[in-house]
N, C-alpha and C positions, 0 to 999 in steps of 0.2 A: 446405471449399475456398473459392474466391473467391465473394463475394457478387455480386449483380447490381444494376446501376443505381445504385451508390453509396449504397444504403440503409443506415441505421444498423443495426448488429447489436447486439441486446440481450443483455447478459450476464445469467446467472442468479445468484441470490443464495445458492446452496447452498454451505455449508462455508466461507464467507468469514471471515477473521480480523479482529479489531479493529485499528485503526491502530497501537496500541502496547499492550504488556502492561500489565494493571492498569487499563485505561480502559474506560468503558462506551460502546459505539457506539450513538448514537441513530438513529432512523428517518431523520432528515434527513441524518446522516452517511453512513448506508448508501446512501441515494439518490445522494449526491454521489460516493461510491466507485464505484457502478454506472456513473455517467456517465463517470467517469475511465477505468474499464476499457473501456467502449464506445469512448471516444475513442482510447485507445491501440491497441485492436484495429483500429479503422478506419484509423489511420495506418499500422500495420504491413502490413495487407493492401493498402492503396492505394499506399504509397510505399516500403515495406520497413522492416526492423528498425532500421537505422541512422537513419532519419528520425524514429523515435519517440523524441524527446527530451522531457525534462520540460517544457521551454519550449513545444514544439509541442503537447503534450497540454493544458497549461494554456490555451493560446490557443484550442483547440477547445472547451473547456468554459467559456470566458470567465472565466478565473480568473488571478490574478497567479501567476507561476511560484513565488514563495516560498510562497504559500498551499497549493500542491499538496503540499508536504512535511508538512503537517499530517495528510494522509490516507495518504500513502505515503512511505517514507523514500528510495526510489530508483526509477529506471526498472526495475531488475531485480526489485524487489519487485512492481511492477505486473504485469510479464510472468509472473512465477511464479504470481501469483494467477489470472491469466487461464488459464494452463495447468492449474492444479489444479482450479479450479471447473469447467472444461470437462470434464475426464475424470471428475470426480466425478458430474457430471450424466449423462454417458453411461453410467457404471457403474450409477447408480440406475435409469435407464430400462430397461436390459437386464435387470438383476436383478429389477425389479418385473414385467417381462413374463414372465420365466421362472417366478417365484413364482405368477403369476396363472393359469398353465395348470393343468388338472386333473392330479391326481397320477398318473393312469393315461396321461397323454399320451405318445405315442411319442417316441423320441429325435429322429426326423426332424422332427416337428412342433415340438419345443422348439428345435431348431437353426434351423429356418426362421423361427420367430418372433424369435429373437435376431438373426439376420442381417438381417431386415427392419427392426428397430428401429435396429440399428447403421448400416445404409445410409441410412435416412431421416434419421438424425441428421447424417450426413456432408453430405448435400445440403440440409439445413434451414437457413434463414437465421438461426436463433437459436443455432446451435451455434458460438459464438465460438472455442472451442478449435480446432476443425477448420479454420476459416478462417485462423487465425493460425499454427498449428503449422508448416505447410510453409514459411513465410517466415522462420523463425528459424534462426540458426546452430546447428550440432550441440551446442556447449557449453551453449547455453541450453536446447535440447530436453532435455538430460539432467537438468535440474532437475525434470522431471515423472516421473522414472524410477520412483519408489515407487508413484505412483498408476497408472502404466501397467502396472506389474507386478501390482498389485492387480486391474486390469481383465483382464489376461491370465489371472490365476488363475481368474476367473469362467468364462472359456471353457474353461480346463483342466478345471475341475470338470464343466462341461457335457459335454465329450467323455468324461471318465472315467465319467460316469453312463451314457453310451451303451455303453461297453465293459462296464461291470458288468452291464448288462441283457442283454448278448448281441446288441445291435442294431448294434454297431460292432466291427470286428475288434480282437482283443486284442493284436495285435502292433505297434500304433502307438506311435511315440516322440512323446509329446505335447509334449516340449520342442522338437521340430522342427515338429510339425504345427500347433500353435497359432499361433506367429509367422508361419508360412507362410500359413495361412488368413487371419489378420487382415491381413497385409501385402497380400494380394490384394484383400480387401474395402476397404482404405483407399485403393486406387487407383480404385475404382469411379466416383467423381464425375468423373474425367477423361473418361469416355466415356458415362456414363449419360444425361446431359441430351441429348446429340446423338442418342442412339439412341431417345429417347422412352420408354424402359423405366421401369416403376414399381419401387418398392422391393420389392414383393411378387414381381414377375417376376424381379428380380435374386436374391432369396432363393431362389426355386424353382430357378433355374439353378445357384446356388452349391451348394445342398444335393444336387441331383440329380447334379451333376458329382462332388462329393466322395463320395457314397455309392454311386453307380451307375457312375461313369466315363463315358467317351464311346465306348468300344469297341462295335462292332456286337454285337447280341444273337445268340447261337448257339443 
């Protein structure tokens, strides 16, 4: 979601592609590509998608507009890379967290850990994708569909594991449950900061609500 205080948001370097097929991307080139991605993300969050022109990005990184095309062929390519690297980073964080749990960890503990990482990434200043995504038109958002589907599959597998172990009801339609659950988590930043809640508290609430419900104990 939106960053605070106009601070620069640092993009991560996971999964980025070279500027053109068949070329070798040097460390210096990667650094400049990172700065370009940061600048584009900052403009989109601060002024909106339409304001993110190649000229505006070039000005923010103190580069001639024509030189920007050496690193990226178009604004669309910049935005697509921001989207993909962001969701790849989020996927890696959650997957690593789940893998790092003991094999005998309960489903509730696995789910809680995954939710905590997801939420902390949403509100973290370094998660460029989450800050930018909400400001994009639907047609642009769809360009990250494959990576979003891969991420959703990670959660699908997590829930399927809970069903297989008998810790979650086996009558769940995961094609509905997963997007429903993630959709709710993705709106957390809208109220989390004002509430003063931590990622761990949100995770505890989400898991308890999902597994136990809010009905009175009988």
